[in-house]
C-alpha positions in Angstrom: -48.2 -17.8 38.7 -47.0 -17.9 35.0 -49.4 -18.1 32.1 -48.5 -20.8 29.6 -45.1 -22.5 29.1 -42.1 -20.5 30.3 -38.4 -21.4 30.6 -37.2 -21.3 34.3 -35.1 -18.4 35.4 -31.4 -19.1 36.0 -31.9 -18.2 39.7 -34.2 -21.1 40.2 -31.4 -23.0 41.9 -33.4 -26.2 42.4 -33.0 -26.9 38.7 -29.6 -25.4 38.1 -26.6 -27.5 39.3 -24.2 -26.9 36.5 -21.2 -25.7 38.5 -20.2 -28.3 41.1 -23.8 -28.7 42.2 -24.4 -25.0 42.2 -26.0 -22.6 39.6 -23.9 -22.0 36.5 -24.0 -18.3 37.2 -21.7 -18.9 40.1 -18.9 -19.7 37.6 -19.2 -16.3 35.9 -19.3 -14.4 39.2 -16.5 -16.6 40.7 -14.0 -15.6 37.9 -15.2 -12.0 37.6 -14.5 -11.5 41.2 -11.2 -13.5 40.9 -9.8 -10.9 38.5 -11.3 -7.9 40.3 -9.6 -9.1 43.5 -6.4 -9.8 41.7 -6.3 -6.2 40.6 -7.4 -4.7 44.0 -5.1 -6.9 46.2 -2.2 -6.6 43.8 -2.4 -2.9 44.1 -2.9 -3.0 47.9 0.0 -5.4 48.4 2.5 -2.7 47.3 0.6 0.5 48.0 1.8 1.2 51.5 5.4 0.5 50.5 5.1 2.7 47.4 3.9 5.5 49.6 6.6 5.4 52.3 9.5 4.3 50.0 11.9 7.2 49.3 11.4 9.1 46.1 14.9 8.2 44.9 13.9 4.6 45.1 10.7 5.0 43.2 8.2 5.8 46.0 6.4 8.9 47.2 8.4 9.5 50.4 5.4 9.8 52.7 5.8 9.3 56.5 5.1 5.7 57.5 2.3 6.4 60.0 0.6 8.7 57.5 1.0 6.1 54.8 -0.8 3.4 56.9 -3.6 5.9 57.7 -4.0 6.7 54.1 -4.3 3.0 53.1 -6.9 2.6 55.8 -8.8 5.7 54.5 -8.5 4.3 51.0 -10.1 1.0 52.1 -12.8 2.8 54.1 -13.8 4.9 51.1 -13.8 1.9 48.8 -16.3 0.1 51.0 -18.2 3.3 51.8 -18.9 3.9 48.2 -20.9 0.7 48.1 -23.8 3.0 49.1 -23.7 4.5 45.6 -23.5 1.1 44.0 -26.4 -0.2 46.0 -28.6 2.8 45.3 -27.8 2.7 41.5 -28.6 -1.0 41.4 -31.8 -0.7 43.4 -33.2 2.4 41.7 -31.6 2.8 38.2 -29.7 0.0 36.6 -30.0 -3.4 38.4 -27.0 -5.2 39.9 -25.6 -6.8 36.7 -25.2 -3.6 34.7 -23.8 -1.8 37.7 -21.1 -4.5 38.1 -19.8 -3.9 34.6 -19.6 -0.1 35.0 -17.7 -0.6 38.3 -15.2 -2.8 36.6 -14.4 -0.3 33.9 -13.8 2.5 36.6 -11.5 0.1 38.6 -9.4 -0.6 35.5 -9.0 3.1 34.8 -8.0 3.7 38.4 -5.2 1.1 38.1 -4.0 2.7 34.9 -3.8 6.0 36.7 -1.4 4.4 39.3 0.6 2.8 36.5 1.5 6.2 35.1 4.6 7.8 36.7 2.8 11.0 37.8 3.3 10.8 41.6 0.6 12.1 44.0 -1.6 13.1 41.1 -1.8 9.5 40.0 -2.4 8.3 43.5 -5.3 10.7 44.1 -6.9 10.1 40.7 -6.7 6.3 41.2 -8.3 6.7 44.7 -11.3 8.4 43.1 -11.7 5.9 40.3 -11.1 2.8 42.3 -13.3 4.0 45.2 -16.2 4.6 42.9 -15.7 1.5 40.8 -15.4 -0.9 43.7 -18.5 0.7 45.2 -20.4 -0.1 42.1 -19.0 -3.6 41.6 -18.4 -5.3 44.9 -21.8 -5.2 46.7 -23.7 -5.9 43.5 -21.7 -8.9 42.4 -22.4 -10.5 45.9 -26.0 -9.5 45.5 -26.2 -11.4 42.2 -24.7 -14.4 43.9 -27.6 -14.3 46.4 -30.1 -14.0 43.6 -29.0 -17.4 42.3 -30.5 -19.1 45.3 -33.9 -19.1 47.1 -33.9 -18.0 50.7 -34.6 -21.5 51.8 -31.9 -23.2 49.7 -29.5 -25.0 52.1 -26.7 -24.6 49.5 -26.7 -20.8 50.0 -23.9 -20.6 52.7 -21.9 -23.2 50.8 -22.3 -21.2 47.5 -21.0 -18.1 49.2 -18.1 -20.0 50.6 -17.2 -21.2 47.1 -17.6 -17.7 45.7 -15.4 -16.4 48.6 -12.7 -18.9 47.5 -12.7 -17.4 44.0 -12.2 -14.0 45.7 -9.2 -15.3 47.5 -7.7 -17.1 44.6 -7.3 -13.7 43.0 -6.0 -12.2 46.2 -3.5 -15.0 46.6 -1.9 -14.8 43.2 -1.8 -11.0 43.1 0.8 -10.2 45.7 3.1 -12.9 44.3 2.9 -11.4 40.8 2.2 -7.7 41.3 4.2 -7.6 44.6 7.3 -9.2 43.1 7.2 -6.9 40.0 6.5 -3.8 42.0 9.2 -4.3 44.7 11.9 -5.9 42.6 11.5 -3.8 39.4 9.1 -0.9 39.4 6.0 0.0 41.3 4.3 1.4 38.3 4.8 -1.8 36.3 3.1 -3.6 39.2 0.1 -1.3 39.1 -0.1 -1.9 35.4 -0.4 -5.6 36.0 -3.4 -4.8 38.3 -5.1 -2.9 35.4 -4.6 -5.9 33.1 -6.2 -8.2 35.8 -9.4 -6.0 35.9 -9.5 -6.0 32.1 -9.5 -9.8 32.1 -12.3 -9.8 34.7 -14.5 -7.7 32.4 -13.9 -10.1 29.5 -15.0 -13.1 31.5 -18.1 -11.3 32.7 -19.3 -10.1 29.3 -18.5 -13.4 27.6 -20.5 -15.6 29.9 -23.1 -13.5 31.7 -25.9 -14.0 29.2 -25.6 -17.8 29.1 -24.9 -18.3 32.8 -26.6 -15.5 34.7 -29.6 -14.8 32.4 -32.1 -12.5 34.2 -30.5 -12.7 37.7 -29.5 -9.2 38.8 -31.2 -7.5 35.9 -34.3 -6.5 37.8 -34.4 -3.0 39.4 -36.1 -3.8 42.8 -37.3 -0.2 43.6 -37.2 1.7 40.3 -37.0 5.5 40.3 -40.0 7.1 38.5 -39.1 8.2 35.0 -40.0 11.8 35.6 -37.4 12.0 38.4 -34.4 10.5 36.6 -33.4 13.7 34.8 -33.5 15.7 38.1 -31.5 13.0 39.8 -28.8 13.0 37.1 -28.6 16.8 37.2 -28.4 16.8 41.0 -25.6 14.2 41.0 -23.6 16.2 38.4 -24.1 19.5 40.3 -23.1 17.9 43.6 -19.9 16.4 42.1 -19.0 19.8 40.6 -19.5 21.6 43.9 -17.4 19.0 45.8 -14.5 19.4 43.3 -14.6 23.2 43.6 -14.8 23.2 47.4 -12.0 20.6 47.5 -9.7 22.9 45.5 -10.6 26.0 47.5 -10.2 24.3 50.9 -6.9 22.8 49.8 -5.4 26.2 48.8 -6.8 27.7 52.0 -5.0 25.0 54.1 -8.3 23.8 55.5 -8.4 20.5 53.7 -5.2 18.7 54.8 -4.4 15.0 54.8 -5.0 14.9 58.6 -8.4 16.7 58.3 -9.4 14.5 55.5 -8.6 11.4 57.5 -10.7 12.7 60.4 -13.6 13.5 58.1 -13.6 10.1 56.6 -13.5 8.4 60.0 -16.5 10.4 61.1 -18.5 9.6 57.9 -17.6 5.9 58.1 -19.3 5.7 61.5 -22.2 8.1 60.8 -23.3 6.8 57.4 -24.1 3.2 58.6 -26.0 4.5 61.6 -28.1 6.7 59.3 -28.6 3.8 56.9 -30.1 1.6 59.7 -32.4 4.4 60.8 -33.7 5.1 57.2 -34.4 1.4 56.4 -36.0 0.7 59.8 -38.3 3.7 59.6 -39.2 3.2 55.9 -42.9 2.4 55.2 -41.6 -0.2 52.8 -40.0 -2.2 55.6 -42.5 -4.7 57.1 -42.6 -5.5 60.9 -40.9 -8.9 60.3 -38.2 -7.1 58.3 -37.7 -4.6 61.1 -37.2 -7.4 63.6 -34.5 -8.9 61.3 -32.8 -5.5 61.0 -32.6 -5.3 64.8 -31.0 -8.7 64.8 -28.5 -7.5 62.1 -27.2 -4.6 64.3 -25.1 -6.7 66.7 -23.8 -8.8 63.8 -22.8 -5.5 62.1 -20.9 -4.3 65.2 -19.1 -7.6 65.4 -18.2 -7.3 61.8 -16.7 -3.9 62.4 -14.5 -5.2 65.2 -13.4 -8.1 63.2 -12.4 -6.1 60.1 -10.6 -3.6 62.2 -8.2 -6.4 63.0 -8.2 -8.2 59.7 -7.5 -5.1 57.6 -4.4 -4.3 59.6 -2.9 -7.2 57.7 -2.2 -4.7 54.9 -1.0 -1.9 57.1 0.5 -2.7 60.5 1.4 -6.3 59.7 2.7 -5.2 56.3 5.0 -2.7 58.1 6.1 -5.5 60.4 6.7 -7.8 57.5 8.9 -5.1 55.8 10.8 -3.8 58.8 10.5 -6.3 61.7 10.7 -9.7 60.0 13.6 -11.9 58.9 13.1 -12.0 55.2 15.9 -14.5 54.5 14.2 -17.8 55.6 15.4 -21.3 54.9 17.7 -20.0 52.1 14.8 -18.1 50.4 14.7 -14.4 50.0 11.1 -13.4 50.8 9.5 -10.2 49.5 7.6 -8.5 52.2 4.6 -8.1 49.9 4.3 -11.9 49.7 2.8 -12.0 53.2 -0.3 -10.5 51.7 -0.8 -13.9 50.0 -0.8 -15.8 53.3 -4.4 -14.8 54.2 -6.0 -15.8 50.9 -3.8 -19.0 50.7 -5.3 -20.3 54.0 -8.8 -19.3 52.8 -8.3 -21.3 49.6 -7.3 -24.3 51.6 -9.9 -24.0 54.4 -12.9 -22.6 52.5 -13.9 -25.9 51.0 -13.5 -27.5 54.5 -15.9 -24.9 56.0 -18.3 -25.2 53.0 -18.4 -29.0 53.5 -18.7 -28.6 57.3 -21.8 -26.3 57.1 -23.4 -28.6 54.5 -22.6 -31.7 56.6 -24.0 -30.2 59.8 -27.1 -28.9 58.0 -29.6 -27.8 60.7 -27.2 -28.7 63.4 -24.6 -26.1 62.5 -24.0 -23.1 64.8 -26.4 -20.2 64.4 -25.3 -17.1 62.5 -24.6 -15.1 65.7 -22.5 -17.8 67.1 -20.5 -18.1 63.9 -19.9 -14.3 64.2 -18.8 -14.7 67.9 -16.2 -17.4 66.8 -15.0 -15.0 64.2 -14.3 -12.3 66.8 -12.6 -14.7 69.2 -10.2 -16.0 66.6 -9.5 -12.4 65.4 -8.5 -11.5 69.0 -6.2 -14.5 69.2 -4.5 -13.5 66.0 -3.3 -10.3 67.6 -2.5 -11.9 71.0 -0.3 -14.5 69.5 2.0 -11.7 68.2 2.8 -10.9 71.8 4.9 -14.0 72.1 7.9 -12.9 69.9 7.6 -9.3 71.1 7.8 -10.4 74.8 10.3 -13.2 74.4 12.7 -11.5 72.1 11.9 -7.8 72.6 10.7 -5.3 70.0 14.2 -4.5 68.7 14.8 -7.9 67.1 13.5 -9.4 63.9 10.3 -11.6 63.9 10.5 -15.2 62.7 8.2 -15.1 59.7 6.2 -18.1 61.0 4.7 -15.9 63.8 3.1 -13.7 61.1 1.9 -16.8 59.3 0.3 -18.1 62.5 -1.4 -14.7 63.1 -2.8 -14.8 59.6 -4.0 -18.4 60.0 -6.0 -17.6 63.2 -7.5 -14.6 61.6 -8.5 -16.6 58.5 -10.3 -19.2 60.7 -12.3 -16.3 62.2 -12.9 -14.8 58.7 -14.4 -18.1 57.4 -16.7 -18.1 60.4 -17.9 -14.6 59.8 -17.4 -13.2 56.3 -19.1 -15.6 53.9 -21.7 -16.3 56.5 -22.2 -12.5 56.8 -22.7 -12.1 53.1 -25.3 -14.9 53.1 -27.1 -13.5 56.3 -27.3 -10.1 54.7 -29.1 -11.4 51.6 -31.5 -13.2 53.9 -32.1 -10.5 56.5 -32.4 -7.7 53.9 -35.8 -5.8 53.5 -37.1 -6.6 50.1 -37.1 -2.9 49.0 -33.5 -2.5 50.1 -31.9 -5.7 48.9 -28.8 -4.3 47.1 -28.5 -1.4 49.6 -28.5 -3.8 52.5 -25.5 -5.5 50.9 -23.9 -2.1 50.7 -24.6 -1.8 54.4 -22.7 -5.0 55.0 -19.7 -3.6 53.3 -20.0 -0.4 55.4 -19.0 -2.5 58.3 -15.6 -2.8 56.6 -15.7 0.9 55.8 -16.3 1.8 59.5 -13.6 -0.6 60.6 -11.0 1.0 58.3 -12.2 4.5 59.1 -11.5 3.7 62.8 -8.2 2.0 61.8 -7.1 5.3 60.2 -6.9 6.7 63.8 -5.7 3.5 65.5 -2.8 2.6 63.2 -1.2 6.0 63.8 -0.8 5.0 67.5 1.4 2.0 66.6 5.2 2.1 67.1 7.7 -0.6 67.6 8.1 0.5 71.2 4.4 0.2 72.2 3.9 -3.0 70.2 3.0 -5.2 73.2 0.4 -2.8 74.5 -1.0 -2.2 71.1 -1.7 -5.9 70.3 -2.8 -6.7 73.9 -5.5 -4.0 74.1 -7.0 -4.7 70.6 -6.8 -8.5 71.0 -8.5 -8.5 74.4 -11.3 -6.2 73.3 -12.1 -8.6 70.4 -11.9 -11.6 72.6 -14.2 -10.2 75.2 -16.8 -9.0 72.7 -16.8 -12.4 71.0 -17.6 -14.1 74.3 -20.4 -11.6 75.0 -21.9 -12.2 71.5 -21.8 -15.9 72.0 -23.8 -15.5 75.3 -26.6 -13.3 73.7 -26.8 -15.3 70.5 -30.2 -17.0 71.4 -31.8 -13.6 71.7 -30.4 -12.4 68.4 -31.6 -15.6 66.7 -35.1 -15.0 68.0 -35.2 -11.6 66.3 -34.2 -13.1 63.0 -37.8 -14.4 62.7 -37.2 -17.8 61.2 -34.1 -17.0 59.1 -31.4 -19.7 59.8 
């Protein structure tokens, strides 16, 4: 209860409908994430090509299977680092300030790639972008959640609109960065990605005070003042030790690309398991919150399987687009990087439809677990459909590009059933003491998926293409049907959360 007259907080969504019926803060976060995703997906659209293109043609000359594994590990580390961002937001700085710091690090990472310094630039950018995205991505979504009350029916719709902003950036980036990178110079392309993140920071700083206000400023579980100095010193010492050990192990031949890939795969699976255990056993987690955490586990597993398929769009499907697809289509010369715009294009078109659908259905819409099951089913179908050209024409002929487009479409339908709904469900099922960290846990599902992918993508060859897509597609389809069947039990554990 407030004493005296006080202005309402910006996150009191019932009185804030300044952005198409949603809180004005959604505008700021929409465009901040637009430019952050422009930078990230612009970089990602050409990264695998940059790595396996010959040195004489401006690339790094890395083996193709190793390049796809490195891209997966890169993605896994990006999402794994959300743990750091969640902890800093929950214990030290709050979500809003953490978002800004993350954006600065991301921009510096793209600048490192833009410099023609070979592997040094690649590894420097990995460190900066991994840390920066870990600070920014889970926290910007957490601030979106703070704009709405947990009972606000606009919540899923708001996340769908936010998700459309994400994908507007992801759609434009491959067309701009990809074209410049593949046609002219990879480093110029990476430079455009750096400019994109800089624009995102400008939008955020120029509008956050007016539109976001206090949302995301609160530190939910602040660290006691007397411990902060020790924590900072410990972080610095740990970082220094890791750098020294990395250098020593590299010179000794212990830390190789293969061993690093294996290590990240193990960590990507172990860390989320440890996270669930810590949150579940915490004295700050109430019995109701523990029940909701149990409900979250099958949703998390479903998310891992989904992202393992979806993220191969920038690895295996990118290789197919580059080497197995007819790029002269209807008189148009297509750049292989342009296919990375297909997924976000369909999301831009379909996200408003899904946002309207969930609003229209209201209490009659499918439960969260059943939306997840639909996501898995469509993801499985997106791989199974690629069997048609492989079986009919053989694996030694070029794909009609429309088969790749159809695969992306099916996966997008699944993504819209699972991803924005998963963001929303995470903010609702999160224990109060672990709000930002639970959002980090959501992104760990993508980290685990890409950590697993780092092993899987190395198995792909043009010769075993049919078996590869069949096995992965059928696994996703079967698990989707199982999840659909057990959805009522999961919904019961959610303890009233819709």
